[in-house]
Jmol script that loads the backbone (N, CA, C; Angstrom):
load data "model"
ATOM      1  N   MET A   1      55.470 281.245  96.485  1.00  0.00           N
ATOM      2  CA  MET A   1      56.250 280.227  96.771  1.00  0.00           C
ATOM      3  C   MET A   1      55.873 278.906  96.282  1.00  0.00           C
ATOM      4  N   LYS A   2      54.534 278.606  96.662  1.00  0.00           N
ATOM      5  CA  LYS A   2      53.926 277.430  96.157  1.00  0.00           C
ATOM      6  C   LYS A   2      53.800 277.325  94.698  1.00  0.00           C
ATOM      7  N   ALA A   3      53.643 278.263  94.028  1.00  0.00           N
ATOM      8  CA  ALA A   3      53.519 278.314  92.539  1.00  0.00           C
ATOM      9  C   ALA A   3      54.880 277.941  91.948  1.00  0.00           C
ATOM     10  N   GLY A   4      55.988 278.416  92.522  1.00  0.00           N
ATOM     11  CA  GLY A   4      57.230 278.071  92.040  1.00  0.00           C
ATOM     12  C   GLY A   4      57.647 276.577  92.333  1.00  0.00           C
ATOM     13  N   ARG A   5      57.139 276.172  93.396  1.00  0.00           N
ATOM     14  CA  ARG A   5      57.378 274.568  93.594  1.00  0.00           C
ATOM     15  C   ARG A   5      56.717 273.833  92.699  1.00  0.00           C
ATOM     16  N   GLU A   6      55.414 274.120  92.453  1.00  0.00           N
ATOM     17  CA  GLU A   6      54.488 273.382  91.537  1.00  0.00           C
ATOM     18  C   GLU A   6      55.271 273.473  90.150  1.00  0.00           C
ATOM     19  N   ALA A   7      55.572 274.517  89.732  1.00  0.00           N
ATOM     20  CA  ALA A   7      56.271 274.796  88.423  1.00  0.00           C
ATOM     21  C   ALA A   7      57.564 273.814  88.412  1.00  0.00           C
ATOM     22  N   ARG A   8      58.368 273.778  89.318  1.00  0.00           N
ATOM     23  CA  ARG A   8      59.389 272.820  89.240  1.00  0.00           C
ATOM     24  C   ARG A   8      59.006 271.397  89.214  1.00  0.00           C
ATOM     25  N   VAL A   9      57.966 271.022  90.031  1.00  0.00           N
ATOM     26  CA  VAL A   9      57.438 269.625  90.004  1.00  0.00           C
ATOM     27  C   VAL A   9      56.995 269.322  88.555  1.00  0.00           C
ATOM     28  N   ARG A  10      56.249 270.143  87.979  1.00  0.00           N
ATOM     29  CA  ARG A  10      55.717 270.010  86.597  1.00  0.00           C
ATOM     30  C   ARG A  10      56.898 269.906  85.672  1.00  0.00           C
ATOM     31  N   ALA A  11      57.963 270.762  85.794  1.00  0.00           N
ATOM     32  CA  ALA A  11      58.941 270.683  84.805  1.00  0.00           C
ATOM     33  C   ALA A  11      59.777 269.366  84.994  1.00  0.00           C
ATOM     34  N   ARG A  12      59.915 268.909  86.223  1.00  0.00           N
ATOM     35  CA  ARG A  12      60.663 267.619  86.453  1.00  0.00           C
ATOM     36  C   ARG A  12      59.863 266.440  85.909  1.00  0.00           C
ATOM     37  N   LYS A  13      58.499 266.504  86.091  1.00  0.00           N
ATOM     38  CA  LYS A  13      57.619 265.432  85.452  1.00  0.00           C
ATOM     39  C   LYS A  13      57.705 265.417  83.802  1.00  0.00           C
ATOM     40  N   GLU A  14      57.748 266.572  83.398  1.00  0.00           N
ATOM     41  CA  GLU A  14      57.839 266.729  81.929  1.00  0.00           C
ATOM     42  C   GLU A  14      59.264 266.227  81.399  1.00  0.00           C
ATOM     43  N   LYS A  15      60.223 266.471  82.081  1.00  0.00           N
ATOM     44  CA  LYS A  15      61.658 265.983  81.769  1.00  0.00           C
ATOM     45  C   LYS A  15      61.694 264.546  81.844  1.00  0.00           C
ATOM     46  N   GLU A  16      61.055 263.892  82.872  1.00  0.00           N
ATOM     47  CA  GLU A  16      61.017 262.514  83.077  1.00  0.00           C
ATOM     48  C   GLU A  16      60.250 261.863  81.981  1.00  0.00           C
ATOM     49  N   LYS A  17      59.143 262.503  81.539  1.00  0.00           N
ATOM     50  CA  LYS A  17      58.306 261.965  80.378  1.00  0.00           C
ATOM     51  C   LYS A  17      59.112 261.960  79.049  1.00  0.00           C
ATOM     52  N   GLU A  18      59.834 263.079  78.957  1.00  0.00           N
ATOM     53  CA  GLU A  18      60.723 263.254  77.619  1.00  0.00           C
ATOM     54  C   GLU A  18      61.786 262.127  77.749  1.00  0.00           C
ATOM     55  N   ARG A  19      62.331 261.893  78.843  1.00  0.00           N
ATOM     56  CA  ARG A  19      63.444 260.911  78.903  1.00  0.00           C
ATOM     57  C   ARG A  19      62.920 259.529  78.706  1.00  0.00           C
ATOM     58  N   GLU A  20      61.697 259.298  79.211  1.00  0.00           N
ATOM     59  CA  GLU A  20      61.046 258.051  78.835  1.00  0.00           C
ATOM     60  C   GLU A  20      60.641 257.794  77.379  1.00  0.00           C
ATOM     61  N   GLU A  21      60.253 258.816  76.752  1.00  0.00           N
ATOM     62  CA  GLU A  21      59.960 258.761  75.341  1.00  0.00           C
ATOM     63  C   GLU A  21      61.247 258.501  74.618  1.00  0.00           C
ATOM     64  N   LYS A  22      62.258 259.113  75.035  1.00  0.00           N
ATOM     65  CA  LYS A  22      63.537 259.008  74.251  1.00  0.00           C
ATOM     66  C   LYS A  22      64.071 257.560  74.399  1.00  0.00           C
ATOM     67  N   GLU A  23      63.876 256.992  75.601  1.00  0.00           N
ATOM     68  CA  GLU A  23      64.370 255.659  75.838  1.00  0.00           C
ATOM     69  C   GLU A  23      63.518 254.755  74.983  1.00  0.00           C
ATOM     70  N   HIS A  24      62.113 254.985  74.910  1.00  0.00           N
ATOM     71  CA  HIS A  24      61.250 254.198  74.052  1.00  0.00           C
ATOM     72  C   HIS A  24      61.781 254.117  72.663  1.00  0.00           C
ATOM     73  N   GLU A  25      61.877 255.379  72.060  1.00  0.00           N
ATOM     74  CA  GLU A  25      62.429 255.477  70.720  1.00  0.00           C
ATOM     75  C   GLU A  25      63.627 254.703  70.474  1.00  0.00           C
ATOM     76  N   GLU A  26      64.612 254.873  71.358  1.00  0.00           N
ATOM     77  CA  GLU A  26      65.900 254.303  71.229  1.00  0.00           C
ATOM     78  C   GLU A  26      65.736 252.737  71.279  1.00  0.00           C
ATOM     79  N   LYS A  27      64.863 252.236  72.040  1.00  0.00           N
ATOM     80  CA  LYS A  27      64.537 250.757  72.081  1.00  0.00           C
ATOM     81  C   LYS A  27      63.836 250.226  70.919  1.00  0.00           C
ATOM     82  N   ARG A  28      62.901 251.039  70.326  1.00  0.00           N
ATOM     83  CA  ARG A  28      62.288 250.695  69.139  1.00  0.00           C
ATOM     84  C   ARG A  28      63.219 250.734  67.889  1.00  0.00           C
ATOM     85  N   GLU A  29      64.123 251.668  67.918  1.00  0.00           N
ATOM     86  CA  GLU A  29      65.064 251.794  66.845  1.00  0.00           C
ATOM     87  C   GLU A  29      66.074 250.444  66.897  1.00  0.00           C
ATOM     88  N   GLU A  30      66.541 250.129  68.168  1.00  0.00           N
ATOM     89  CA  GLU A  30      67.293 249.083  68.249  1.00  0.00           C
ATOM     90  C   GLU A  30      66.625 247.738  67.878  1.00  0.00           C
ATOM     91  N   ASP A  31      65.474 247.608  68.275  1.00  0.00           N
ATOM     92  CA  ASP A  31      64.712 246.422  67.856  1.00  0.00           C
ATOM     93  C   ASP A  31      64.510 246.283  66.372  1.00  0.00           C
ATOM     94  N   GLU A  32      64.207 247.473  65.631  1.00  0.00           N
ATOM     95  CA  GLU A  32      64.117 247.434  64.210  1.00  0.00           C
ATOM     96  C   GLU A  32      65.260 247.154  63.578  1.00  0.00           C
ATOM     97  N   ARG A  33      66.519 247.653  64.100  1.00  0.00           N
ATOM     98  CA  ARG A  33      67.719 247.327  63.428  1.00  0.00           C
ATOM     99  C   ARG A  33      68.109 245.873  63.500  1.00  0.00           C
ATOM    100  N   GLU A  34      67.764 245.332  64.693  1.00  0.00           N
ATOM    101  CA  GLU A  34      68.108 243.808  65.041  1.00  0.00           C
ATOM    102  C   GLU A  34      67.266 242.972  64.227  1.00  0.00           C
ATOM    103  N   ASN A  35      65.828 243.345  64.117  1.00  0.00           N
ATOM    104  CA  ASN A  35      64.905 242.193  63.583  1.00  0.00           C
ATOM    105  C   ASN A  35      64.587 242.565  62.150  1.00  0.00           C
ATOM    106  N   ASP A  36      64.867 243.796  61.558  1.00  0.00           N
ATOM    107  CA  ASP A  36      64.571 244.013  60.286  1.00  0.00           C
ATOM    108  C   ASP A  36      65.813 245.013  59.743  1.00  0.00           C
ATOM    109  N   PHE A  37      66.992 244.479  59.612  1.00  0.00           N
ATOM    110  CA  PHE A  37      68.161 245.287  59.351  1.00  0.00           C
ATOM    111  C   PHE A  37      67.885 245.882  58.018  1.00  0.00           C
ATOM    112  N   GLU A  38      67.425 245.238  56.928  1.00  0.00           N
ATOM    113  CA  GLU A  38      67.226 245.841  55.585  1.00  0.00           C
ATOM    114  C   GLU A  38      66.178 246.932  55.687  1.00  0.00           C
ATOM    115  N   GLY A  39      65.009 246.759  56.245  1.00  0.00           N
ATOM    116  CA  GLY A  39      64.098 247.659  56.338  1.00  0.00           C
ATOM    117  C   GLY A  39      64.563 249.055  57.132  1.00  0.00           C
ATOM    118  N   TRP A  40      65.251 248.712  58.219  1.00  0.00           N
ATOM    119  CA  TRP A  40      65.908 249.836  59.032  1.00  0.00           C
ATOM    120  C   TRP A  40      66.836 250.649  58.234  1.00  0.00           C
ATOM    121  N   SER A  41      67.784 249.989  57.400  1.00  0.00           N
ATOM    122  CA  SER A  41      68.830 250.545  56.570  1.00  0.00           C
ATOM    123  C   SER A  41      68.094 251.460  55.512  1.00  0.00           C
ATOM    124  N   ASN A  42      67.154 250.874  54.916  1.00  0.00           N
ATOM    125  CA  ASN A  42      66.366 251.496  53.712  1.00  0.00           C
ATOM    126  C   ASN A  42      65.708 252.782  54.290  1.00  0.00           C
ATOM    127  N   ARG A  43      65.180 252.737  55.512  1.00  0.00           N
ATOM    128  CA  ARG A  43      64.535 253.891  56.184  1.00  0.00           C
ATOM    129  C   ARG A  43      65.500 254.883  56.488  1.00  0.00           C
ATOM    130  N   LEU A  44      66.665 254.595  56.791  1.00  0.00           N
ATOM    131  CA  LEU A  44      67.782 255.583  57.191  1.00  0.00           C
ATOM    132  C   LEU A  44      68.142 256.287  55.781  1.00  0.00           C
ATOM    133  N   ARG A  45      68.286 255.361  54.700  1.00  0.00           N
ATOM    134  CA  ARG A  45      68.731 255.954  53.397  1.00  0.00           C
ATOM    135  C   ARG A  45      67.767 257.033  53.062  1.00  0.00           C
ATOM    136  N   VAL A  46      66.366 256.732  53.134  1.00  0.00           N
ATOM    137  CA  VAL A  46      65.363 257.642  52.661  1.00  0.00           C
ATOM    138  C   VAL A  46      65.502 258.907  53.514  1.00  0.00           C
ATOM    139  N   GLU A  47      65.604 258.695  54.928  1.00  0.00           N
ATOM    140  CA  GLU A  47      65.714 259.944  55.665  1.00  0.00           C
ATOM    141  C   GLU A  47      66.934 260.758  55.427  1.00  0.00           C
ATOM    142  N   GLN A  48      68.002 260.128  55.028  1.00  0.00           N
ATOM    143  CA  GLN A  48      69.158 260.981  54.673  1.00  0.00           C
ATOM    144  C   GLN A  48      69.015 261.631  53.207  1.00  0.00           C
ATOM    145  N   ALA A  49      68.290 260.907  52.445  1.00  0.00           N
ATOM    146  CA  ALA A  49      68.162 261.522  50.965  1.00  0.00           C
ATOM    147  C   ALA A  49      67.170 262.758  51.254  1.00  0.00           C
ATOM    148  N   VAL A  50      66.126 262.681  52.100  1.00  0.00           N
ATOM    149  CA  VAL A  50      65.189 263.745  52.356  1.00  0.00           C
ATOM    150  C   VAL A  50      66.012 265.011  52.875  1.00  0.00           C
ATOM    151  N   CYS A  51      66.816 264.669  53.885  1.00  0.00           N
ATOM    152  CA  CYS A  51      67.585 265.809  54.525  1.00  0.00           C
ATOM    153  C   CYS A  51      68.573 266.482  53.485  1.00  0.00           C
ATOM    154  N   PHE A  52      69.066 265.688  52.620  1.00  0.00           N
ATOM    155  CA  PHE A  52      69.975 266.218  51.670  1.00  0.00           C
ATOM    156  C   PHE A  52      69.181 266.984  50.633  1.00  0.00           C
ATOM    157  N   ILE A  53      67.986 266.644  50.204  1.00  0.00           N
ATOM    158  CA  ILE A  53      67.180 267.369  49.447  1.00  0.00           C
ATOM    159  C   ILE A  53      66.780 268.746  50.056  1.00  0.00           C
ATOM    160  N   LEU A  54      66.313 268.560  51.334  1.00  0.00           N
ATOM    161  CA  LEU A  54      65.885 269.869  52.045  1.00  0.00           C
ATOM    162  C   LEU A  54      67.100 270.903  52.223  1.00  0.00           C
ATOM    163  N   PHE A  55      68.281 270.371  52.479  1.00  0.00           N
ATOM    164  CA  PHE A  55      69.399 271.284  52.637  1.00  0.00           C
ATOM    165  C   PHE A  55      69.681 271.878  51.303  1.00  0.00           C
ATOM    166  N   HIS A  56      69.800 271.078  50.389  1.00  0.00           N
ATOM    167  CA  HIS A  56      70.141 271.542  48.980  1.00  0.00           C
ATOM    168  C   HIS A  56      69.154 272.624  48.549  1.00  0.00           C
ATOM    169  N   ASN A  57      67.760 272.512  48.759  1.00  0.00           N
ATOM    170  CA  ASN A  57      66.802 273.473  48.287  1.00  0.00           C
ATOM    171  C   ASN A  57      67.025 274.724  49.080  1.00  0.00           C
ATOM    172  N   ARG A  58      67.307 274.547  50.475  1.00  0.00           N
ATOM    173  CA  ARG A  58      67.493 275.736  51.340  1.00  0.00           C
ATOM    174  C   ARG A  58      68.781 276.537  50.831  1.00  0.00           C
ATOM    175  N   ILE A  59      69.768 275.822  50.520  1.00  0.00           N
ATOM    176  CA  ILE A  59      71.029 276.506  49.948  1.00  0.00           C
ATOM    177  C   ILE A  59      70.698 277.294  48.744  1.00  0.00           C
ATOM    178  N   HIS A  60      69.800 276.741  47.821  1.00  0.00           N
ATOM    179  CA  HIS A  60      69.543 277.461  46.577  1.00  0.00           C
ATOM    180  C   HIS A  60      68.601 278.638  46.900  1.00  0.00           C
ATOM    181  N   LEU A  61      67.761 278.457  47.854  1.00  0.00           N
ATOM    182  CA  LEU A  61      66.809 279.511  48.254  1.00  0.00           C
ATOM    183  C   LEU A  61      67.683 280.640  48.813  1.00  0.00           C
ATOM    184  N   ILE A  62      68.587 280.414  49.758  1.00  0.00           N
ATOM    185  CA  ILE A  62      69.337 281.430  50.327  1.00  0.00           C
ATOM    186  C   ILE A  62      70.198 282.129  49.210  1.00  0.00           C
ATOM    187  N   ALA A  63      70.825 281.368  48.200  1.00  0.00           N
ATOM    188  CA  ALA A  63      71.611 281.973  47.076  1.00  0.00           C
ATOM    189  C   ALA A  63      70.794 282.894  46.370  1.00  0.00           C
ATOM    190  N   GLN A  64      69.529 282.551  46.151  1.00  0.00           N
ATOM    191  CA  GLN A  64      68.614 283.566  45.316  1.00  0.00           C
ATOM    192  C   GLN A  64      68.431 284.830  46.152  1.00  0.00           C
ATOM    193  N   PHE A  65      68.228 284.752  47.458  1.00  0.00           N
ATOM    194  CA  PHE A  65      68.114 286.022  48.141  1.00  0.00           C
ATOM    195  C   PHE A  65      69.391 286.884  48.134  1.00  0.00           C
ATOM    196  N   ILE A  66      70.548 286.190  48.098  1.00  0.00           N
ATOM    197  CA  ILE A  66      71.788 286.888  48.094  1.00  0.00           C
ATOM    198  C   ILE A  66      71.837 287.714  46.689  1.00  0.00           C
ATOM    199  N   VAL A  67      71.519 286.885  45.738  1.00  0.00           N
ATOM    200  CA  VAL A  67      71.529 287.606  44.271  1.00  0.00           C
ATOM    201  C   VAL A  67      70.490 288.650  44.249  1.00  0.00           C
ATOM    202  N   LEU A  68      69.402 288.619  44.901  1.00  0.00           N
ATOM    203  CA  LEU A  68      68.398 289.639  44.802  1.00  0.00           C
ATOM    204  C   LEU A  68      68.934 290.944  45.691  1.00  0.00           C
ATOM    205  N   ASP A  69      69.505 290.609  46.749  1.00  0.00           N
ATOM    206  CA  ASP A  69      70.105 291.767  47.635  1.00  0.00           C
ATOM    207  C   ASP A  69      71.267 292.378  46.971  1.00  0.00           C
ATOM    208  N   ASP A  70      71.968 291.869  46.170  1.00  0.00           N
ATOM    209  CA  ASP A  70      73.063 292.438  45.287  1.00  0.00           C
ATOM    210  C   ASP A  70      72.513 293.294  44.251  1.00  0.00           C
ATOM    211  N   THR A  71      71.428 293.065  43.709  1.00  0.00           N
ATOM    212  CA  THR A  71      70.995 293.875  42.589  1.00  0.00           C
ATOM    213  C   THR A  71      70.131 295.097  43.023  1.00  0.00           C
ATOM    214  N   HIS A  72      69.744 295.094  44.347  1.00  0.00           N
ATOM    215  CA  HIS A  72      69.108 296.391  44.848  1.00  0.00           C
ATOM    216  C   HIS A  72      69.948 297.282  45.516  1.00  0.00           C
TER     217      HIS A  72
END
end "model"
wireframe off; spacefill off
backbone 0.3
color backbone group
């Protein structure tokens, strides 16, 4: 019983820590947007481009496996 309670307490603390980290990240994002809009905007464009490239590469990789499966 004690171990279960301790596990719940640890889980609660971890959840609280994650919530605080998320709030800190959101605050940092908001500050960057307000104080350096151009830099913030450029960073988002780069992140979006990277996501597009990774997605595009994954689609091509999947298509290659489909072609390989059809030939065997």
